[in-house]
Each structure stands twice: as structure tokens, then as C-alpha cells.
C-alpha positions in Angstrom: 96.2 354.5 63.2 95.3 350.8 62.7 91.8 349.5 62.2 91.4 348.4 65.8 92.6 351.9 66.9 90.1 353.5 64.7 87.3 351.5 66.3 88.5 352.4 69.7 88.8 356.1 68.8 85.2 356.0 67.6 84.1 354.8 71.0 86.4 357.1 73.0 85.5 360.3 71.0 81.8 359.3 70.8 81.9 359.7 67.1 78.5 360.1 65.5 79.4 360.1 61.8 82.1 358.6 59.5 83.0 360.8 56.5 84.8 359.1 53.6 86.6 361.3 51.2 87.8 360.4 47.6 89.7 362.6 45.2 88.2 363.0 41.7 90.0 363.2 38.4 90.9 366.9 38.7 91.9 366.9 42.4 88.7 367.8 44.2 87.5 365.9 47.2 84.1 364.2 47.1 82.6 362.6 50.2 79.9 360.2 51.5 78.9 360.1 55.2 77.8 357.2 57.3 76.1 357.3 60.6 78.3 355.5 63.1 75.6 352.7 63.4 76.2 351.8 59.8 80.0 351.6 60.1 82.0 348.5 61.0 85.4 346.9 60.5 84.3 345.1 57.3 84.2 348.4 55.5 88.0 348.5 55.7 87.9 345.3 53.6 84.8 345.6 51.5 84.5 349.3 51.2 81.5 351.4 50.1 80.2 351.3 46.5 79.8 354.5 44.5 79.3 355.9 41.0 82.7 356.7 39.6 81.4 358.2 36.4 80.6 361.4 38.4 84.3 361.5 39.5 85.6 361.9 35.9 87.5 358.6 35.6 84.9 356.0 34.6 82.2 355.7 31.9 78.6 355.3 32.8 78.5 351.7 31.6 81.4 350.8 33.9 81.0 353.2 36.8 80.6 350.9 39.8 83.7 351.3 42.0 84.4 350.8 45.7 86.0 353.3 48.1 88.0 351.7 51.0 89.2 354.0 53.8 92.9 354.3 54.7 93.0 354.1 58.5 96.3 356.0 58.6 94.5 359.1 57.3 91.9 359.3 60.1 91.2 362.7 61.8 88.3 364.3 63.7 86.8 367.0 61.5 87.2 370.3 63.3 84.4 372.0 61.3 81.4 369.7 61.9 78.6 370.3 64.5 78.3 366.6 65.0 81.5 364.6 66.0 82.7 363.3 62.6 85.7 361.0 61.9 87.1 361.6 58.4 89.2 359.2 56.3 90.7 359.4 52.8 89.9 356.5 50.7 91.5 354.5 47.9 89.4 353.3 44.9 89.1 349.6 43.9 87.7 347.9 40.9 84.6 345.9 41.9 85.3 343.2 39.3 89.0 342.5 39.9 89.1 343.5 43.5 92.4 345.4 42.7 93.2 349.1 43.1 91.6 350.9 40.2 94.5 351.9 37.9 93.2 355.4 37.3 92.7 356.3 40.9 95.0 359.3 41.4 96.0 358.4 45.0 96.8 354.8 43.8 99.0 356.1 41.0 101.2 358.1 43.5 101.3 355.1 45.9 102.5 352.9 43.1 105.2 355.4 42.1 106.5 355.5 45.7 106.5 351.7 46.0 108.3 351.3 42.6 111.0 353.8 43.5 111.7 351.9 46.7 111.6 348.5 45.0 114.0 349.8 42.3 116.5 350.7 45.0 116.6 354.4 44.1 115.4 355.6 47.5 113.5 354.5 50.6 111.7 357.8 51.0 110.7 360.6 48.7 110.4 363.8 50.8 108.2 366.7 49.8 107.7 370.1 51.4 105.0 372.1 49.6 104.4 375.9 49.9 100.8 376.9 49.6 100.0 380.4 48.2 96.4 381.6 48.0 94.2 384.7 48.1 91.6 385.5 50.7 88.8 387.8 49.5 85.8 389.5 51.2 83.7 389.2 48.1 83.9 387.5 44.7 81.4 387.8 41.9 81.7 386.9 38.2 79.4 386.5 35.2 79.7 385.3 31.6 76.8 385.6 29.3 76.4 386.6 25.6 76.2 390.2 26.5 78.0 390.5 29.9 81.5 389.5 31.0 82.4 390.7 34.5 84.6 389.9 37.5 84.6 391.8 40.8 86.8 391.1 43.7 87.1 392.9 47.0 89.3 392.6 50.1 89.7 394.3 53.4 93.3 394.9 52.4 92.5 396.2 49.0 94.5 399.3 48.1 91.7 400.3 45.8 89.6 401.1 48.9 92.1 403.6 50.3 90.2 406.6 48.9 87.0 405.6 50.7 88.0 405.1 54.4 91.6 406.0 54.8 92.3 402.8 56.8 95.5 400.7 56.7 95.9 398.9 53.3 98.5 396.8 51.7 100.1 398.8 48.9 100.1 397.4 45.4 102.8 394.6 45.3 104.0 395.6 48.8 102.5 392.9 50.9 105.6 390.6 51.3 106.0 389.9 55.1 104.0 392.9 56.1 102.9 393.2 59.7 99.6 394.2 61.2 97.7 396.5 60.9 98.5 396.3 57.2 98.4 392.5 57.4 94.7 392.1 58.4 94.8 388.3 57.9 97.4 387.5 60.6 94.9 385.9 63.1 93.2 384.0 60.2 96.5 382.3 59.4 97.3 381.6 63.0 93.9 379.8 63.3 94.5 377.8 60.1 98.0 376.8 61.3 96.8 375.7 64.7 94.2 373.4 63.1 96.7 372.0 60.7 99.2 371.2 63.5 96.4 369.6 65.5 95.6 367.4 62.4 99.3 366.3 62.2 100.4 368.5 59.3 103.7 370.1 60.4 103.9 373.8 59.4 107.3 375.5 59.0 105.9 379.1 59.0 103.3 381.4 57.5 103.4 385.0 56.2 101.7 387.6 54.0 102.8 387.3 50.4 103.5 390.1 47.8 100.0 390.6 46.6 96.9 392.1 48.2 95.1 389.5 50.3 97.8 387.0 49.2 99.1 384.6 51.9 101.5 381.7 52.2 101.7 378.7 54.4 104.8 376.4 54.1 104.8 372.9 55.5 107.7 370.8 56.8 108.8 367.7 54.9 106.6 364.7 54.6 106.8 361.6 52.4 105.2 362.2 49.0 101.9 360.5 49.7 101.5 362.3 53.0 102.3 365.6 51.3 99.6 365.0 48.7 97.0 364.1 51.4 98.1 367.1 53.3 97.6 369.3 50.3 93.9 368.5 50.1 93.5 368.7 53.9 95.2 372.1 53.9 92.9 373.5 51.2 89.9 372.0 53.1 91.0 373.7 56.4 91.8 377.1 54.8 88.5 377.3 53.0 86.5 376.3 56.0 88.3 378.7 58.4 87.7 381.3 55.7 84.0 380.5 55.7 83.9 381.0 59.4 85.5 384.5 59.0 83.2 385.4 56.1 86.0 385.2 53.6 86.2 383.5 50.2 89.5 381.7 49.5 91.0 381.0 46.1 94.0 378.9 45.1 93.8 380.1 41.5 97.2 380.7 40.0 96.3 384.2 38.8 93.1 385.5 40.3 94.0 389.2 40.0 95.3 391.3 37.1 98.8 392.8 37.5 99.3 391.2 40.9 101.5 388.3 42.0 100.2 384.8 41.2 99.9 381.7 43.4 102.3 378.9 43.0 102.7 375.7 45.0 106.5 375.4 45.1 107.6 371.9 46.1 110.9 371.3 47.9 112.0 367.8 47.5 114.8 365.2 48.2 115.2 361.5 48.5 116.7 359.4 51.3 118.1 355.9 51.4 119.0 354.1 54.6 118.5 357.3 56.4 120.9 359.3 54.2 119.9 362.2 52.0 120.9 361.0 48.5 120.5 364.5 47.1 123.4 365.7 49.2 126.9 365.6 47.7 129.8 367.6 46.3 129.0 367.6 42.6 127.5 371.2 42.4 125.9 373.5 45.0 126.3 370.8 47.6 124.1 368.4 45.5 124.9 364.8 44.4 125.0 363.5 40.9 121.6 361.8 41.7 120.1 365.1 42.5 121.4 366.7 39.3 120.1 363.7 37.2 116.7 364.0 38.9 116.7 367.8 38.2 117.5 367.1 34.5 114.7 364.7 34.2 112.2 367.2 35.5 113.5 370.0 33.2 113.7 367.8 30.1 110.2 366.6 30.5 108.8 369.9 31.9 106.8 370.9 28.8 104.7 367.7 29.1 105.0 367.6 32.9 103.2 370.9 33.1 100.1 369.2 31.6 99.7 367.7 35.1 101.4 370.2 37.4 99.9 373.3 35.8 96.6 372.0 34.3 94.4 375.0 33.9 94.2 377.9 31.5 94.7 380.2 34.4 98.0 378.5 35.2 99.6 380.2 32.2 98.5 383.7 33.3 100.8 383.2 36.2 103.8 381.9 34.1 104.7 385.2 32.6 107.9 387.4 33.0 108.0 390.0 35.8 106.3 388.2 38.7 109.0 385.8 39.9 107.2 383.0 38.1 109.5 380.7 36.0 109.1 380.8 32.2 112.1 378.8 31.3 113.1 375.2 32.1 116.4 375.8 33.7 118.0 375.5 37.2 120.0 377.9 39.3 121.2 378.6 42.8 118.8 380.9 44.8 117.2 382.3 41.7 113.4 382.6 41.9 113.0 383.0 38.1 114.2 379.4 37.5 111.9 376.4 37.1 114.2 374.5 39.5 115.8 376.5 42.3 118.6 375.3 44.6 117.9 377.0 47.9 121.0 379.0 48.7 120.3 379.2 52.5 120.4 375.4 53.0 123.7 374.4 54.5 122.9 371.2 56.3 123.6 368.0 54.3 120.5 366.3 55.6 118.3 369.2 54.2 120.0 369.5 50.7 117.2 369.7 48.2 115.8 371.1 45.0 112.7 373.3 44.6 110.3 372.9 41.7 108.7 376.4 41.4 106.5 375.9 38.3 103.7 373.8 39.8 100.6 375.4 41.2 97.7 374.3 43.5 95.2 374.0 40.6 96.7 370.5 40.0 95.6 367.2 41.3 98.4 366.7 43.8 98.5 362.9 43.5 98.9 362.8 39.7 101.1 366.0 39.7 103.5 364.6 42.3 103.6 361.2 40.7 104.4 362.8 37.3 107.1 365.0 38.8 108.8 362.0 40.5 108.6 359.9 37.3 110.2 362.7 35.3 113.0 363.0 37.9 113.4 359.2 38.0 113.8 359.1 34.2 116.7 361.5 34.6 118.3 359.2 37.1 117.7 356.0 35.1 119.2 357.6 32.0 122.1 359.4 33.8 121.0 362.8 32.5 123.3 365.8 33.2 121.5 369.1 33.2 124.8 371.0 32.5 125.5 369.0 29.4 121.9 369.4 28.1 122.0 373.1 28.6 119.6 373.5 31.5 122.0 375.5 33.6 123.1 376.6 36.0 121.8 380.0 34.9 122.5 383.4 36.4 120.6 386.7 36.3 117.0 387.2 35.3 116.3 384.0 33.5 112.8 385.1 32.4 114.6 387.1 29.7 116.9 384.4 28.6 114.7 382.6 26.1 116.4 379.3 26.9 114.2 376.2 27.0 110.9 378.2 27.2 108.0 376.6 29.1 104.6 376.2 27.4 102.8 379.5 27.1 99.3 378.1 27.4 97.4 375.0 28.4 97.1 373.8 24.8 100.9 373.8 24.4 101.4 371.8 27.6 98.9 369.1 26.9 100.0 368.6 23.4 103.5 368.2 24.8 102.1 365.6 27.2 100.4 363.9 24.3 103.8 363.6 22.5 106.0 362.9 25.5 104.5 360.5 28.0 106.6 357.4 28.0 108.4 358.4 31.2 105.0 358.3 32.9 104.4 354.7 31.9 107.6 353.4 33.6 106.6 350.4 35.8 103.1 350.6 34.1 102.1 353.5 36.4 100.1 355.9 34.3 97.5 354.1 32.1 97.4 355.3 28.5 93.6 355.6 28.8 94.0 358.1 31.7 96.6 360.2 29.7 94.3 360.4 26.7 91.3 361.3 28.8 93.3 364.0 30.5 94.6 365.5 27.3 91.2 365.6 25.7 89.6 367.1 28.8 92.2 369.9 29.0 92.1 370.6 25.2 88.4 371.1 25.6 89.0 373.5 28.5 91.5 375.5 26.4 89.1 375.7 23.5 86.3 376.9 25.7 88.3 379.7 27.4 89.8 380.7 24.1 86.4 381.2 22.5 85.3 383.8 25.1 85.7 387.4 24.2 88.0 389.2 26.6 87.3 392.7 27.9 90.9 393.7 27.0 90.0 393.0 23.4 87.4 395.8 23.5 90.1 398.1 24.8 92.5 397.1 22.1 90.3 396.5 19.1 86.8 397.9 19.4 87.5 401.0 17.2 89.5 399.2 14.6 
């Protein structure tokens, strides 16, 4: 919607509050709410001031920033008692009046604009798959003398000895039907809300793990897909709250169960034509292969943004269909980049990056992924010549181009390989350094905590 349409909608819908949402450094929404009496058209020009030091990307002495709502993102919040119009905001520097160069949404916007200006593509199309767990109860504690985690689910196979009801067997949840799939109506309600909010859903289903679900969206441009990622998480969590559930997008919330990825299908178009379609290999164009090579070549550092938590690397282990090698293949779910074998239409030819997970900030992660691919295009990289595939069989056992095994390896790779992120002056060096230091601190913190498994392995040594 345009600004005048927003003001009209406020009157028509009898909106009582305006909610302005801004993404912080790590990818979490923060918000501020205005009574409708305090909102007017000037806010689309002058914005609302806020303390950006609490968002992770500004220092206390230079923390004054302005959030300006993007009218194209407006939606009526389906979860509020009072009629509330929500909008996603961009962050501006109060001194220069320009977009703040470390605003994650602004970074992705600049990438998309630069790709179009360079003549590479008119549109970058993304179709994310969201995997997540829905629990009845979650409790955890870390103290000097206590380390505990307890999860429970109405689908939990561990409860079968107590009630004898229908449960999802261990690692047997994929596409299960009710009564084993107890979360069917929950997903239907989520999808209905998403569709009403303008997020097109391809389908939803139960995933492999206990209480593990998936919702896959149709293609949107990259910025819309990043916005949709935060809206989707917001909707799922709020519907979960209404049902009495606790939702987690953690990559590996349960031991010895399938983890949660956020596979991203992607292609580019120019003048209405899919530039990833061709006759070079698997129905892909040379451009698509070059883009793929850029992602694979930079994947060790790319993971610093796409898989930015210590928990991410508990998912990236052999045996759970999660990729552990930077290679590509046709229809192979153990490869970092998969070429979907079922796609026959030229307009839908694409690649799928399977490594990324939803613990990322979708704006910086999508921006980094595009810039890695663009580097492959600009430097005419060939994944076949560079040994990235195509691979056959169980790639997790190949040992070729191994991905980082922990967060420290990924962010140190990012520290050493980040020039591709600075193309067109997109990623500020200050942001990269800030991110690397933050993530190294997280790795150090988690690494210093005694693990219960160590008691099992080493207590009697």
C-alpha cells in the first residue's frame, strides 16, 4: 500500500494502534506502539526516534536512530485485542538522514538494487522452507551445580508407556497423518493466517522428528521473503501460544532427532525470463552454475551469517540429511546445494541452499548468500572445474570440501574471507567485525559449560 492508502485503511478499519517493528542485529523483531491519535503522515518522512544501542548495532554514545515505516509491509495484526496496524521499519541515521549502513533490512535492499543496476537480474526470487518444533513444555537450567533440559510433547514417543495413545514413532514423523499427527489443525490455522497476510504457502506437513513441522512458501522476491520469514515466525509462535504450545526454530533442539533447517530455493529473472534455466547441466544455465559455485566457494565464511549459532552445528552432522560438505548434486539431500530433480518447467528451474537455518537474521543471511552467488557470476566460476560436484551417493561420507564443524570455524572463516560481502560497499567492515566478535564470544561461552555427556564419558576416569 501507499501512504494515502494506509491512512484510508486506518480510518476504514477503525485502527486504534500503530505498531512499528524493527529487526535487531541477530534477527529478532523489536517494536514500539503508537495510539492512532499520535500517528500521522509525517512519520513516513520523519520517523520515530529510538535507542539503537539496545538493538546491537550502535554504541551508547551514538545510539540515536530513526525508524521509518515501509507502507508496503502494512498488515492488521491478527493477535491483538485492540485493532492494530503493523508495519516493518527501515533504520535511518539521524545525522546524515541516510539509511543506516548497518541496518540489516537496508543491507538486503541495497544488494537487490545493486544486482538490478549491474544488469545481472531484475528479480531475485526466494522460496524458504520453515522447519520448527512445537512442544507442550520446555524447561532448562544452567547453574554451577545444575545443568538440565526437559522437553515434552503430546506426540512424544517417550510417553507411550503411560497412556497408550497414538504417538509419532522415533524418526517416523515424515508426512504422518492424524491421529499420529496431532498438530494438523495447528498448521492449518497458521497457514490460513499467513495466506490472509499475503504470504503465499505452497504446502505444510509433519516432518521426520517428533513434534517437528514444516511450512513451505511460494516464491517471493528476496526482500519480501526476508520480511515473510519474520512474519511467519511471529504467526507460528502466537498461534502456538493460543494453543498452549511453545515453538522453537532452534536448528537442533532434541538429541538424536532430525534438526531444523530453512532450505532456500532460489533463482533470478531478467525481463521476465528465468536466467537460471538453460542446457548447461541438469537444465540449469551457466549463470546458475556460476552462482552455485560462488555460494559453495564462500560457504565456510557464508555460514557465519546463515548458520550463526553454536546450535547450528549440532544439526550439521552426518546421518540426519543435513549437509556437511560444500558440494552440489541433483536431488541429493546430503548436498549443500541441491538441484530439485522434480522441477521440469523452465520457469521454475532453481537451486536449493540446504545449509542455512532459521536462527539467522534473514536479511543479512539472504544478502550474504546473494553476494556469494554474485561473486561466482562476476568471476565466471565453474563448480565442476573447482571440484564442487556434481556428486553422487551419500555425500556426508565423502570428506570433500567439508563445511565448518562449529561456530568458531565459521566466523573465523568469515573474518578471513569477506571481500565478496563488500562488493558495491554493501557490508560495512565495522558490522563484520562486530558480528565476528559477538559470535566468537558465544562460542567461548557455550564451550566453557560442562556437558552432561562428559559425565557419562569421563566421570570415572
